[in-house]
Every structure is written in structure tokens, then in C-alpha cells.
All heavy atoms as an XYZ file, in Angstrom:
980
protein
N     154.530    167.828    114.507
C     154.600    168.782    115.580
C     155.948    168.861    116.234
O     156.282    169.863    116.860
N     156.742    167.827    116.144
C     158.102    167.781    116.670
C     159.091    167.715    115.542
O     158.747    167.464    114.401
C     158.276    166.650    117.651
C     157.449    166.693    118.880
C     157.615    165.451    119.748
O     158.343    164.582    119.422
N     157.025    165.513    120.956
N     160.334    167.874    115.904
C     161.418    167.700    114.926
C     161.316    166.311    114.292
O     161.042    165.359    114.920
C     162.752    167.851    115.691
C     163.951    167.219    115.035
S     165.369    167.317    116.081
C     165.136    165.933    117.183
N     161.603    166.346    112.976
C     161.614    165.068    112.217
C     162.773    165.237    111.190
O     162.542    165.896    110.170
C     160.292    164.717    111.518
C     160.263    163.337    110.986
C     159.822    162.338    111.758
C     160.638    163.092    109.680
C     159.761    161.023    111.275
C     160.601    161.769    109.195
C     160.105    160.728    110.030
N     163.966    164.773    111.551
C     165.113    164.984    110.694
C     165.476    163.665    109.981
O     165.444    162.623    110.641
C     166.356    165.360    111.549
C     166.193    166.681    112.120
O     165.587    167.662    111.593
N     166.733    166.890    113.308
N     165.890    163.760    108.754
C     166.373    162.628    107.979
C     167.775    163.005    107.512
O     167.948    164.062    106.898
C     165.523    162.294    106.709
C     166.110    161.141    105.968
C     164.066    162.077    107.131
N     168.737    162.168    107.877
C     170.110    162.500    107.558
C     170.930    161.212    107.266
O     170.451    160.125    107.544
C     170.781    163.229    108.696
C     170.870    162.393    109.990
S     171.322    163.312    111.453
C     169.850    164.177    111.833
N     172.131    161.439    106.747
C     173.148    160.371    106.659
C     174.124    160.599    107.784
O     174.700    161.689    107.831
C     173.830    160.302    105.297
C     172.803    160.254    104.152
C     174.840    159.173    105.242
C     171.977    159.000    104.148
N     174.285    159.654    108.658
C     175.132    159.842    109.835
C     176.009    158.533    109.899
O     175.432    157.454    109.979
C     174.295    160.002    111.083
C     175.155    160.186    112.326
N     175.354    159.133    113.188
C     175.855    161.261    112.754
C     176.177    159.632    114.184
N     176.411    160.855    113.937
N     177.315    158.689    109.899
C     178.244    157.570    109.871
C     177.918    156.563    108.766
O     177.936    155.336    108.924
C     178.217    156.823    111.228
C     178.806    157.664    112.320
O     179.689    158.551    112.025
O     178.467    157.368    113.519
N     177.440    157.112    107.592
C     177.194    156.315    106.420
C     175.844    155.573    106.398
O     175.585    154.804    105.455
N     175.054    155.767    107.381
C     173.734    155.136    107.450
C     172.636    156.179    107.550
O     172.841    157.277    108.057
C     173.591    154.154    108.631
C     174.613    153.025    108.511
C     174.357    151.963    109.612
N     174.704    152.514    110.899
C     174.398    151.864    112.083
N     173.606    150.747    112.008
N     174.796    152.348    113.212
N     171.373    155.821    107.112
C     170.272    156.740    107.306
C     169.922    156.783    108.821
O     169.932    155.751    109.524
C     168.952    156.219    106.532
C     167.795    157.080    106.900
C     169.284    156.206    105.064
N     169.753    158.013    109.270
C     169.371    158.299    110.679
C     168.150    159.188    110.614
O     168.200    160.246    109.960
C     170.513    158.875    111.490
C     170.083    159.202    112.900
C     171.297    159.937    113.564
N     170.848    160.598    114.791
C     171.193    160.189    115.983
N     172.013    159.178    116.147
N     170.790    160.833    117.049
N     167.118    158.861    111.371
C     165.952    159.700    111.524
C     165.840    160.087    112.963
O     165.958    159.270    113.858
C     164.662    158.940    111.114
C     164.836    158.458    109.638
C     163.444    159.810    111.198
C     163.731    157.445    109.285
N     165.622    161.415    113.219
C     165.350    161.879    114.540
C     163.944    162.447    114.577
O     163.498    163.114    113.662
C     166.332    162.993    114.948
C     167.773    162.649    114.912
C     168.660    163.778    115.166
O     168.291    164.947    114.932
O     169.876    163.536    115.556
N     163.275    162.045    115.635
C     161.878    162.526    115.862
C     161.685    162.885    117.329
O     161.611    161.938    118.129
C     160.884    161.483    115.430
N     161.687    164.131    117.617
C     161.586    164.523    119.039
C     162.815    164.035    119.832
O     163.909    164.322    119.467
N     162.529    163.207    120.820
C     163.501    162.712    121.687
C     164.018    161.252    121.407
O     164.376    160.532    122.332
C     163.067    162.815    123.146
O     161.914    161.955    123.318
N     163.965    160.947    120.141
C     164.362    159.496    119.789
C     165.020    159.541    118.379
O     165.021    160.512    117.678
C     163.192    158.571    119.813
S     161.923    158.988    118.612
N     165.652    158.409    118.017
C     166.205    158.261    116.730
C     166.077    156.883    116.205
O     165.907    155.899    116.973
C     167.707    158.690    116.761
O     168.461    157.804    117.554
N     166.154    156.750    114.926
C     166.046    155.478    114.226
C     167.149    155.365    113.207
O     167.387    156.300    112.459
C     164.679    155.299    113.562
C     164.458    154.012    112.745
C     164.314    152.810    113.709
C     163.173    154.138    111.957
N     167.879    154.315    113.215
C     168.933    154.050    112.199
C     168.585    152.886    111.331
O     168.203    151.822    111.764
C     170.253    153.937    112.859
C     170.680    155.232    113.558
C     172.016    155.116    114.158
N     173.021    155.166    113.049
C     174.303    155.172    113.266
N     174.783    155.073    114.460
N     175.134    155.182    112.329
N     168.945    152.996    110.016
C     168.884    151.835    109.156
C     170.157    151.071    109.219
O     171.096    151.385    109.916
N     170.194    149.905    108.500
C     171.411    149.076    108.450
C     172.269    149.247    107.250
O     173.433    148.802    107.285
C     171.012    147.619    108.639
O     170.116    147.249    107.573
C     170.385    147.356    109.975
N     171.664    149.753    106.138
C     172.435    149.975    104.890
C     173.664    150.838    105.244
O     173.497    151.894    105.849
C     171.608    150.569    103.821
N     174.863    150.493    104.851
C     176.071    151.194    105.192
C     176.767    151.887    103.984
O     176.349    151.581    102.838
C     177.073    150.233    105.825
C     176.601    149.636    107.138
C     177.659    148.761    107.720
C     177.116    148.201    109.068
N     178.125    147.394    109.755
N     177.691    152.731    104.299
C     178.545    153.397    103.300
C     177.763    154.254    102.265
O     178.124    154.319    101.214
C     179.326    152.396    102.548
C     180.322    151.529    103.436
O     180.793    152.121    104.428
O     180.442    150.335    103.246
N     176.666    154.947    102.831
C     175.833    155.752    101.960
C     176.505    157.111    101.735
O     176.063    157.905    100.962
C     174.423    155.926    102.514
C     173.694    154.636    102.642
C     172.339    154.902    103.311
C     173.485    153.968    101.342
N     177.641    157.373    102.453
C     178.375    158.642    102.232
C     179.636    158.393    101.358
O     180.669    158.874    101.581
C     178.807    159.186    103.604
C     179.549    158.147    104.461
O     179.711    157.008    104.062
O     180.001    158.553    105.547
N     179.387    157.699    100.291
C     180.477    157.224     99.440
C     180.554    157.955     98.118
O     181.192    157.494     97.141
C     180.289    155.696     99.095
C     179.016    155.398     98.390
O     178.199    156.300     98.159
N     178.826    154.113     98.043
N     180.070    159.169     98.143
C     180.136    160.077     96.868
C     179.415    159.438     95.670
O     179.812    159.754     94.562
C     181.509    160.478     96.542
C     182.141    161.399     97.642
O     181.375    162.161     98.233
O     183.315    161.331     97.901
N     178.414    158.608     95.899
C     177.597    158.024     94.845
C     176.172    158.475     95.181
O     175.718    158.457     96.322
C     177.714    156.487     94.803
C     176.804    155.833     93.796
C     179.176    156.077     94.538
N     175.397    158.711     94.070
C     173.965    159.095     94.299
C     173.221    157.919     94.867
O     173.368    156.804     94.504
C     173.297    159.472     92.979
C     173.643    160.883     92.497
C     174.553    161.209     91.579
C     173.022    162.045     93.023
N     174.532    162.605     91.404
C     173.600    163.104     92.269
C     172.051    162.377     93.936
C     173.260    164.452     92.464
C     171.727    163.636     94.153
C     172.322    164.673     93.434
N     172.388    158.238     95.901
C     171.501    157.266     96.497
C     170.082    157.819     96.527
O     169.945    159.026     96.793
C     171.967    156.866     97.926
C     173.267    156.095     97.917
N     173.331    154.758     97.603
C     174.493    156.524     98.208
C     174.555    154.369     97.738
N     175.313    155.424     98.047
N     169.072    156.962     96.429
C     167.704    157.383     96.603
C     167.268    156.887     97.945
O     167.403    155.794     98.299
C     166.847    156.719     95.491
C     165.390    157.111     95.552
N     164.463    156.434     96.310
C     164.706    158.135     95.026
C     163.314    157.038     96.256
N     163.395    158.066     95.433
N     166.801    157.908     98.808
C     166.322    157.581    100.097
C     164.845    157.947    100.235
O     164.468    159.095     99.834
C     167.094    158.444    101.207
C     168.633    158.286    101.076
C     166.631    158.106    102.590
C     169.118    156.926    101.293
N     164.057    157.001    100.663
C     162.631    157.310    100.909
C     162.275    156.871    102.306
O     162.739    155.819    102.765
C     161.803    156.569     99.843
N     161.444    157.642    102.929
C     160.931    157.359    104.303
C     159.481    157.344    104.239
O     158.838    158.303    103.687
C     161.407    158.494    105.294
C     162.959    158.730    105.185
C     160.981    158.090    106.702
C     163.839    157.570    105.576
N     158.828    156.356    104.795
C     157.394    156.253    104.829
C     156.915    156.069    106.296
O     157.631    155.436    107.073
C     156.768    155.196    104.011
O     157.180    153.903    104.482
C     157.154    155.371    102.519
N     155.814    156.666    106.637
C     155.191    156.556    107.961
C     153.730    156.352    107.739
O     153.055    157.173    107.188
C     155.437    157.772    108.782
C     154.652    157.780    110.046
C     154.828    156.793    111.054
C     153.737    158.777    110.294
C     154.043    156.804    112.199
C     152.913    158.755    111.462
C     153.072    157.773    112.376
O     152.346    157.766    113.563
N     153.213    155.166    108.140
C     151.798    154.869    108.058
C     151.329    154.548    109.508
O     151.716    153.559    110.016
C     151.561    153.670    107.164
C     150.078    153.399    106.901
O     149.221    153.948    107.526
O     149.811    152.583    105.993
N     150.467    155.436    110.069
C     149.981    155.194    111.435
C     149.361    153.809    111.564
O     149.284    153.283    112.630
C     149.007    156.278    111.647
C     149.407    157.409    110.738
C     149.909    156.711    109.531
N     148.785    153.166    110.475
C     148.185    151.882    110.507
C     149.186    150.814    110.888
O     148.841    149.754    111.435
C     147.530    151.525    109.219
N     150.511    151.048    110.652
C     151.617    150.099    110.984
C     152.027    150.306    112.421
O     152.810    149.468    112.942
C     152.830    150.347    110.062
C     152.484    149.904    108.679
O     151.608    149.087    108.484
O     153.185    150.428    107.753
N     151.650    151.392    113.063
C     152.093    151.663    114.471
C     152.371    153.199    114.532
O     152.621    153.839    113.529
N     152.435    153.691    115.759
C     152.587    155.168    115.966
C     154.035    155.537    116.487
O     154.255    156.704    116.715
C     151.531    155.718    116.827
C     151.588    155.087    118.275
O     152.416    154.211    118.519
O     150.729    155.464    119.072
N     154.898    154.576    116.559
C     156.207    154.878    117.102
C     157.257    155.021    115.977
O     157.018    154.625    114.864
C     156.616    153.734    118.051
C     155.553    153.444    119.121
C     156.162    153.395    120.444
C     155.208    153.180    121.590
N     153.873    152.964    121.399
N     158.373    155.603    116.310
C     159.396    155.838    115.292
C     159.916    154.527    114.697
O     160.226    154.402    113.507
C     160.602    156.609    115.855
C     161.630    157.049    114.819
C     161.019    157.903    113.741
C     162.808    157.731    115.480
N     159.939    153.449    115.486
C     160.341    152.156    115.010
C     159.483    151.616    113.868
O     159.860    150.793    113.098
C     160.323    151.117    116.125
C     158.945    150.699    116.529
C     159.009    149.584    117.558
C     157.607    149.133    117.928
N     156.721    148.671    116.983
N     158.262    152.219    113.704
C     157.382    151.736    112.683
C     157.563    152.428    111.340
O     156.900    152.125    110.339
C     155.871    151.934    113.178
C     155.675    151.220    114.461
O     156.004    150.038    114.561
O     155.126    151.855    115.425
N     158.447    153.407    111.326
C     158.800    154.128    110.045
C     159.564    153.170    109.208
O     160.312    152.319    109.626
C     159.655    155.392    110.400
C     160.269    155.927    109.118
C     158.787    156.378    111.076
N     159.345    153.226    107.914
C     160.074    152.423    106.908
C     161.127    153.238    106.170
O     160.786    154.330    105.680
C     159.179    151.716    105.969
C     158.181    150.707    106.644
C     157.275    150.063    105.639
C     156.345    149.075    106.471
N     155.234    148.629    105.633
N     162.332    152.716    106.035
C     163.403    153.320    105.341
C     163.722    152.549    104.074
O     163.886    151.347    104.158
C     164.742    153.423    106.203
C     164.444    154.155    107.532
C     165.891    153.971    105.406
C     165.605    154.013    108.511
N     163.731    153.269    102.947
C     164.090    152.631    101.645
C     165.378    153.243    101.202
O     165.482    154.496    101.167
C     162.944    152.828    100.627
C     161.727    152.110    100.966
C     160.766    152.664    101.821
C     161.409    150.894    100.349
C     159.588    152.012    102.089
C     160.171    150.228    100.637
C     159.302    150.774    101.496
O     158.107    150.130    101.772
N     166.311    152.421    100.730
C     167.564    152.839    100.189
C     167.635    152.339     98.774
O     167.563    151.036     98.529
C     168.771    152.415    101.029
C     170.043    152.839    100.357
C     168.672    152.954    102.442
N     167.809    153.189     97.810
C     167.876    152.849     96.349
C     166.766    151.930     95.923
O     166.898    151.000     95.158
C     169.236    152.179     96.069
C     170.342    153.163     96.355
O     170.168    154.350     96.048
O     171.440    152.743     96.790
N     165.528    152.145     96.518
C     164.319    151.490     96.097
C     164.000    150.274     96.923
O     162.929    149.676     96.707
N     164.826    149.878     97.836
C     164.577    148.615     98.548
C     164.481    148.886    100.049
O     165.192    149.706    100.650
C     165.728    147.628     98.337
C     165.775    147.251     96.859
C     166.730    147.866     96.005
C     164.943    146.248     96.410
C     166.808    147.474     94.678
C     165.002    145.915     95.064
C     165.913    146.507     94.184
N     163.558    148.155    100.739
C     163.317    148.344    102.097
C     164.586    147.993    102.960
O     165.136    146.956    102.775
C     162.131    147.452    102.597
C     161.744    147.559    104.025
C     161.193    148.975    104.347
C     160.604    146.565    104.283
N     165.032    148.933    103.774
C     166.168    148.647    104.618
C     165.644    148.098    105.960
O     164.432    148.207    106.218
C     166.859    150.025    104.843
C     168.247    149.887    105.540
O     168.756    148.735    105.592
O     168.812    150.929    105.992
N     166.503    147.570    106.794
C     166.143    147.091    108.064
C     166.452    148.133    109.130
O     167.561    148.676    109.130
C     166.963    145.797    108.365
O     166.763    144.883    107.313
C     166.554    145.187    109.702
N     165.498    148.349    110.026
C     165.724    149.262    111.125
C     166.558    148.575    112.189
O     166.360    147.387    112.430
C     164.316    149.694    111.701
C     163.496    150.465    110.815
O     163.990    151.020    109.731
N     162.232    150.610    111.116
N     167.453    149.284    112.861
C     168.187    148.765    113.877
C     167.403    148.818    115.226
O     166.617    149.781    115.396
C     169.546    149.470    114.119
O     169.328    150.783    114.475
C     170.434    149.308    112.892
N     167.516    147.863    116.105
C     166.831    147.945    117.377
C     167.414    148.973    118.280
O     168.542    149.506    118.025
C     166.978    146.523    117.954
C     168.343    146.097    117.380
C     168.411    146.718    115.963
N     166.696    149.353    119.333
C     167.232    150.263    120.328
C     168.407    149.606    121.072
O     168.215    148.602    121.702
C     166.128    150.614    121.401
C     165.067    151.562    120.719
O     165.295    151.978    119.589
O     164.116    151.833    121.409
N     169.531    150.229    120.929
C     170.756    149.757    121.713
C     171.844    150.720    121.420
O     171.728    151.542    120.486
C     171.139    148.326    121.298
O     171.577    148.282    119.931
N     172.889    150.582    122.128
C     174.045    151.495    122.005
C     174.578    151.486    120.553
O     174.837    150.466    119.983
C     175.173    151.086    122.953
O     176.255    151.935    122.787
N     174.707    152.623    119.918
C     175.197    152.789    118.556
C     174.200    152.588    117.479
O     174.523    152.650    116.268
N     172.983    152.227    117.907
C     171.860    152.011    116.967
C     170.786    152.992    117.111
O     170.996    154.178    117.326
C     171.423    150.526    117.037
C     172.453    149.574    116.491
O     173.001    149.772    115.465
N     172.638    148.515    117.182
N     169.545    152.508    117.140
C     168.385    153.357    117.369
C     168.303    153.684    118.836
O     168.810    152.946    119.681
C     167.129    152.727    116.868
O     167.194    152.408    115.464
N     167.660    154.812    119.118
C     167.518    155.296    120.515
C     166.083    155.666    120.815
O     165.525    156.562    120.163
C     168.425    156.486    120.723
C     168.204    157.095    122.084
C     168.709    156.486    123.257
C     167.623    158.351    122.274
C     168.538    157.039    124.499
C     167.457    158.984    123.493
C     167.900    158.302    124.628
O     167.746    158.825    125.797
N     165.445    154.919    121.719
C     164.103    155.171    122.148
C     163.024    155.104    121.019
O     161.975    155.616    121.120
C     163.975    156.464    122.901
C     164.817    156.494    124.178
C     164.606    157.712    124.973
N     163.221    157.739    125.538
C     162.446    158.846    125.573
N     162.903    160.007    125.120
N     161.230    158.746    126.054
N     163.420    154.479    119.897
C     162.460    154.382    118.746
C     161.308    153.498    118.991
O     160.272    153.536    118.395
C     163.222    153.907    117.441
O     163.579    152.558    117.650
N     161.498    152.580    120.038
C     160.460    151.674    120.442
C     159.481    152.233    121.459
O     158.475    151.634    121.758
C     161.091    150.372    120.909
C     161.953    149.711    119.880
C     162.876    148.641    120.389
O     162.811    148.281    121.624
O     163.761    148.168    119.651
N     159.822    153.416    121.977
C     158.979    154.005    123.017
C     158.291    155.333    122.650
O     157.164    155.573    123.080
C     159.882    154.414    124.219
C     160.604    153.201    124.788
O     160.003    152.093    124.895
O     161.797    153.328    125.192
N     158.863    156.129    121.792
C     158.435    157.467    121.478
C     157.422    157.479    120.343
O     157.658    156.946    119.268
C     159.543    158.451    121.181
C     159.073    159.776    120.791
C     160.511    158.564    122.415
N     156.270    158.115    120.621
C     155.225    158.211    119.635
C     155.549    159.445    118.699
O     155.894    160.471    119.207
C     153.862    158.397    120.309
C     153.495    157.172    121.107
C     152.763    158.717    119.323
C     152.233    157.266    122.015
N     155.346    159.221    117.403
C     155.499    160.318    116.478
C     154.346    161.282    116.530
O     153.191    160.910    116.514
C     155.640    159.739    115.007
C     156.948    158.882    114.888
C     155.702    160.924    114.021
C     157.076    158.275    113.617
N     154.678    162.591    116.632
C     153.674    163.620    116.657
C     153.576    164.232    115.282
O     154.511    164.905    114.746
C     154.112    164.720    117.694
C     153.159    165.830    117.720
O     152.189    165.976    116.959
N     153.383    166.750    118.668
N     152.496    164.065    114.592
C     152.317    164.545    113.184
C     151.310    165.704    113.165
O     150.581    165.860    112.179
C     151.893    163.475    112.246
O     150.683    162.890    112.749
C     152.929    162.412    112.076
N     151.290    166.547    114.182
C     150.401    167.674    114.193
C     150.769    168.689    113.078
O     151.814    169.338    113.148
C     150.497    168.414    115.581
C     149.692    169.654    115.630
O     148.880    169.936    114.723
O     149.889    170.400    116.613
N     149.999    168.783    112.113
C     150.275    169.624    110.913
C     150.100    171.071    111.158
O     150.543    171.930    110.369
C     149.437    169.194    109.686
C     147.929    169.453    109.994
C     149.791    167.792    109.281
C     147.100    169.320    108.733
N     149.516    171.474    112.331
C     149.373    172.889    112.628
C     150.723    173.551    112.961
O     150.776    174.775    112.899
C     148.346    173.061    113.784
C     147.002    172.702    113.401
O     146.510    172.956    112.291
N     146.272    171.922    114.218
N     151.668    172.813    113.360
C     152.977    173.347    113.753
C     154.032    172.943    112.668
O     155.210    173.032    112.941
C     153.441    172.915    115.092
O     153.449    171.471    115.203
C     152.479    173.447    116.153
N     153.669    172.483    111.560
C     154.567    171.971    110.480
C     155.441    173.069    109.952
O     155.012    174.089    109.488
C     153.802    171.341    109.378
C     154.606    170.776    108.252
C     155.278    169.576    108.410
C     154.793    171.496    107.057
C     156.008    169.024    107.409
C     155.542    170.941    106.070
C     156.191    169.750    106.232
N     156.770    172.851    110.027
C     157.723    173.729    109.455
C     158.726    172.838    108.734
O     159.129    171.824    109.320
C     158.429    174.571    110.503
C     157.540    175.585    111.132
C     158.282    176.369    112.209
C     157.287    177.268    112.948
N     157.995    177.887    114.060
N     159.130    173.175    107.520
C     160.032    172.317    106.822
C     161.303    173.098    106.468
O     161.293    174.194    106.012
C     159.407    171.764    105.524
C     160.311    170.854    104.832
S     159.311    170.088    103.483
C     160.640    169.175    102.676
N     162.471    172.485    106.717
C     163.754    173.079    106.382
C     164.529    171.982    105.706
O     164.700    170.882    106.225
C     164.410    173.554    107.619
C     165.741    174.314    107.383
C     166.205    174.888    108.646
N     167.384    175.663    108.429
C     168.077    176.280    109.362
N     167.734    176.148    110.596
N     169.088    176.994    109.028
N     165.088    172.273    104.540
C     165.853    171.289    103.793
C     167.353    171.713    103.823
O     167.658    172.888    103.500
C     165.386    171.221    102.364
C     166.224    170.292    101.510
C     163.887    170.764    102.294
N     168.205    170.768    104.143
C     169.618    171.001    104.077
C     170.278    171.363    105.420
O     171.538    171.426    105.453
N     169.519    171.574    106.447
C     170.121    171.896    107.747
C     169.073    171.629    108.829
O     167.866    171.786    108.582
C     170.598    173.341    107.786
N     169.540    171.354    110.014
C     168.706    171.147    111.142
C     168.141    172.555    111.625
O     168.864    173.550    111.590
C     169.432    170.489    112.301
N     166.874    172.520    111.957
C     166.272    173.832    112.415
C     166.822    174.293    113.811
O     166.751    175.445    114.093
C     164.746    173.707    112.492
O     164.394    172.730    113.399
N     167.359    173.357    114.560
C     167.783    173.707    115.903
C     169.224    174.065    115.998
O     169.686    174.516    117.052
C     167.471    172.558    116.867
C     168.132    171.301    116.511
C     169.412    170.948    116.824
C     167.380    170.309    115.766
C     170.001    169.698    116.520
C     168.003    169.154    115.373
C     169.298    168.798    115.789
O     169.871    167.609    115.414
N     169.999    173.961    114.856
C     171.449    174.279    114.964
C     172.015    174.441    113.580
O     171.798    173.583    112.672
C     172.245    173.215    115.687
O     173.639    173.391    115.588
N     172.760    175.498    113.341
C     173.441    175.659    112.087
C     174.674    174.800    111.912
O     175.326    174.756    110.853
C     173.806    177.196    111.854
C     172.575    177.996    111.532
O     171.614    177.452    110.937
N     172.618    179.220    111.974
N     175.025    174.117    112.994
C     176.206    173.211    112.932
C     175.909    171.916    112.190
O     176.802    171.222    111.816
C     176.619    172.897    114.405
N     174.612    171.584    112.061
C     174.223    170.331    111.348
C     173.627    170.781    109.981
O     172.560    171.359    109.895
C     173.167    169.616    112.141
C     173.647    169.199    113.523
C     173.233    169.829    114.627
C     174.599    168.149    113.635
C     173.650    169.409    115.904
C     175.101    167.784    114.877
C     174.590    168.396    116.011
O     175.069    168.057    117.194
N     174.413    170.449    108.921
C     173.930    170.788    107.574
C     174.287    169.642    106.636
O     175.172    168.831    106.861
C     174.569    172.142    107.122
C     176.109    172.167    107.114
C     176.754    171.737    105.977
C     176.830    172.394    108.198
C     178.167    171.709    105.974
C     178.201    172.382    108.217
C     178.875    171.968    107.093
O     180.212    171.892    107.074
N     173.610    169.711    105.501
C     173.852    168.687    104.453
C     175.035    169.015    103.719
O     175.174    170.128    103.197
C     172.605    168.608    103.560
C     172.726    167.497    102.526
C     173.209    167.606    101.344
C     172.397    166.149    102.742
N     173.173    166.371    100.707
C     172.682    165.415    101.536
C     171.925    165.437    103.848
C     172.479    164.127    101.426
C     171.681    164.087    103.716
C     171.993    163.462    102.519
N     175.977    168.090    103.576
C     177.182    168.312    102.800
C     177.037    167.348    101.610
O     176.909    166.165    101.711
C     178.459    167.891    103.603
C     179.669    168.047    102.833
C     180.808    167.477    103.600
N     180.537    166.093    103.848
C     181.336    165.057    103.549
N     182.549    165.238    103.117
N     181.010    163.880    103.779
N     176.865    167.970    100.405
C     176.637    167.259     99.211
C     175.541    167.849     98.370
O     175.201    168.997     98.522
N     174.977    167.132     97.473
C     173.882    167.640     96.614
C     172.579    166.915     96.918
O     172.616    165.690     97.259
C     174.280    167.328     95.152
O     175.453    168.066     94.769
N     171.478    167.599     96.721
C     170.190    166.974     96.868
C     169.446    167.267     95.548
O     169.640    168.303     94.926
C     169.394    167.751     98.044
C     169.942    167.580     99.434
C     169.227    168.504    100.341
C     169.896    166.132     99.837
N     168.664    166.256     95.165
C     167.910    166.449     93.899
C     166.504    165.887     94.143
O     166.387    164.768     94.646
C     168.628    165.751     92.764
C     167.973    165.913     91.459
O     167.599    166.990     91.085
O     167.846    164.931     90.683
N     165.447    166.501     93.534
C     164.141    166.007     93.507
C     163.574    165.573     94.854
O     163.163    164.471     95.001
C     164.107    164.780     92.526
C     162.744    164.501     91.959
O     161.862    165.347     92.096
O     162.526    163.433     91.523
N     163.494    166.556     95.764
C     162.958    166.313     97.084
C     161.439    166.323     96.986
O     160.904    167.320     96.411
C     163.428    167.328     98.119
C     164.984    167.231     98.209
C     162.711    167.168     99.437
C     165.579    168.334     99.004
N     160.751    165.336     97.507
C     159.285    165.279     97.437
C     158.709    164.911     98.765
O     159.217    164.085     99.453
C     158.852    164.257     96.370
C     159.330    164.584     94.978
C     158.986    163.486     93.997
O     157.960    162.827     94.111
N     159.821    163.353     93.040
N     157.560    165.504     99.156
C     156.838    165.185    100.317
C     155.443    164.833     99.880
O     154.799    165.658     99.218
C     156.870    166.343    101.366
C     156.058    166.015    102.602
C     158.282    166.718    101.729
N     154.935    163.705    100.304
C     153.602    163.274     99.913
C     152.707    163.221    101.141
O     153.159    163.033    102.226
C     153.646    161.860     99.296
C     154.461    161.763     98.039
C     155.822    161.499     98.061
C     153.818    161.771     96.797
C     156.581    161.358     96.885
C     154.551    161.666     95.659
C     155.899    161.481     95.681
O     156.622    161.306     94.590
N     151.414    163.336    100.850
C     150.405    163.256    101.944
C     149.786    161.873    101.903
O     148.737    161.693    102.559
C     149.377    164.413    101.846
C     148.601    164.366    100.554
O     148.821    163.512     99.743
O     147.629    165.193    100.511
N     150.371    160.942    101.227
C     149.902    159.563    101.178
C     151.144    158.620    101.374
O     152.304    159.121    101.104
C     149.162    159.119     99.849
C     147.883    159.970     99.744
C     150.090    159.313     98.667
N     150.964    157.461    101.808
C     152.054    156.506    101.977
C     152.287    155.849    100.627
O     151.367    155.174    100.077
C     151.784    155.466    103.033
C     152.903    154.479    103.207
C     151.470    156.158    104.359
N     153.490    155.906    100.059
C     153.771    155.204     98.807
C     154.023    153.737     99.078
O     154.530    153.354    100.148
C     155.050    155.837     98.184
C     154.942    157.304     97.831
C     156.279    157.753     97.194
C     153.853    157.581     96.853
N     153.684    152.918     98.117
C     153.943    151.470     98.221
C     155.417    151.232     97.897
O     156.155    152.054     97.305
C     153.072    150.708     97.216
O     153.452    151.019     95.867
C     151.578    151.047     97.492
N     155.893    150.000     98.191
C     157.262    149.627     97.885
C     157.492    149.631     96.364
O     158.498    150.034     95.946
C     157.599    148.328     98.486
O     156.677    147.332     98.029
N     156.493    149.268     95.566
C     156.606    149.264     94.138
C     156.716    150.749     93.564
O     157.473    151.053     92.673
C     155.403    148.652     93.412
C     155.426    147.112     93.607
O     156.528    146.551     93.873
O     154.344    146.471     93.438
N     155.978    151.685     94.185
C     156.045    153.101     93.774
C     157.383    153.618     94.207
O     158.021    154.456     93.375
C     154.946    153.898     94.430
C     153.571    153.574     93.941
C     152.486    154.191     94.739
O     152.552    154.272     95.939
O     151.429    154.624     94.146
N     158.025    153.293     95.268
C     159.306    153.771     95.676
C     160.338    153.215     94.755
O     161.284    153.931     94.409
C     159.544    153.438     97.186
C     158.599    154.303     98.002
C     160.976    153.742     97.531
C     158.599    153.927     99.447
N     160.279    151.984     94.429
C     161.213    151.312     93.547
C     161.241    152.038     92.190
O     162.272    152.334     91.603
C     160.975    149.809     93.391
C     161.937    149.094     92.468
C     163.331    149.156     93.001
C     161.480    147.643     92.371
N     160.032    152.364     91.675
C     159.900    153.114     90.394
C     160.546    154.483     90.499
O     161.185    154.911     89.465
C     158.463    153.184     89.917
N     160.394    155.166     91.533
C     160.989    156.456     91.722
C     162.540    156.430     91.841
O     163.240    157.311     91.322
C     160.478    157.136     93.015
C     159.038    157.672     92.937
C     158.611    158.116     94.345
C     158.891    158.818     91.980
N     163.017    155.322     92.355
C     164.463    155.186     92.566
C     165.193    154.834     91.267
O     166.421    155.027     91.198
C     164.786    154.090     93.580
N     164.454    154.340     90.291
C     165.115    153.929     89.065
C     165.248    155.021     88.075
O     164.701    155.989     87.949
C     164.393    152.727     88.417
C     164.456    151.519     89.348
C     163.667    150.336     88.862
O     162.814    150.435     88.010
N     163.855    149.203     89.487
């Protein structure tokens, strides 16, 4: 129901959801090398952005805590997954044409189930 952006920002995965953000710790992902990025959200793990899992090249990344230069309000904001207002845009932010994907994208997939870590590793290989 709210914005849910996945991007590479300053070489790390950054997710924005409404009025908060979550950053992973894997660095240098803007190095002109292909990377596999997977994001999972399972409400059974919690309903906040901090509960989202980030996978880089098939392996679970570590979420940064809320602090300056890291995640922002990810420990407070509840993710809104209202499918009645679902709109998807690939390659640019819906709220501004100033934010766009620079590079190539391949094999974008959206699932209605949470993939396991083994399934994500298999997709990354």
C-alpha cells in the first residue's frame, strides 16, 4: 500500500518503505559486476521493515541498525502490504524521475510466497 523501493545506494542495498529505510552491510555492489539481489518479507518474522531479509549473491546479508548513515526508522515502521493499491514500477522511483536505475536488470521476479534461503541460493547460481 505504500512505496517499497529496492535500490543500490552508495554501493549497498537500500530498501525504502513508506517513511523508513533499511540498508544491508554488503558493500561495493556498484562495481560493474553482476549481483543477484533477493528481498523476502514474511509477516511471521515480524511486521516492521527491520524484519525484511536481504540476500546478496545467494547469501543472507546483515541489516544495519537504525542510526546515522544506516537504516532509518526500520525498527518502528510497520510495512503496509495492502494489495488493493499495488502498483509496480521497475527501473525508476514512482515519486520522482530523478531516481532511476543506472545499469542493466535481468530476470526480475515477484513471488507471492517467501522463498527459503536454499531456493534463493539456487536462483543466484
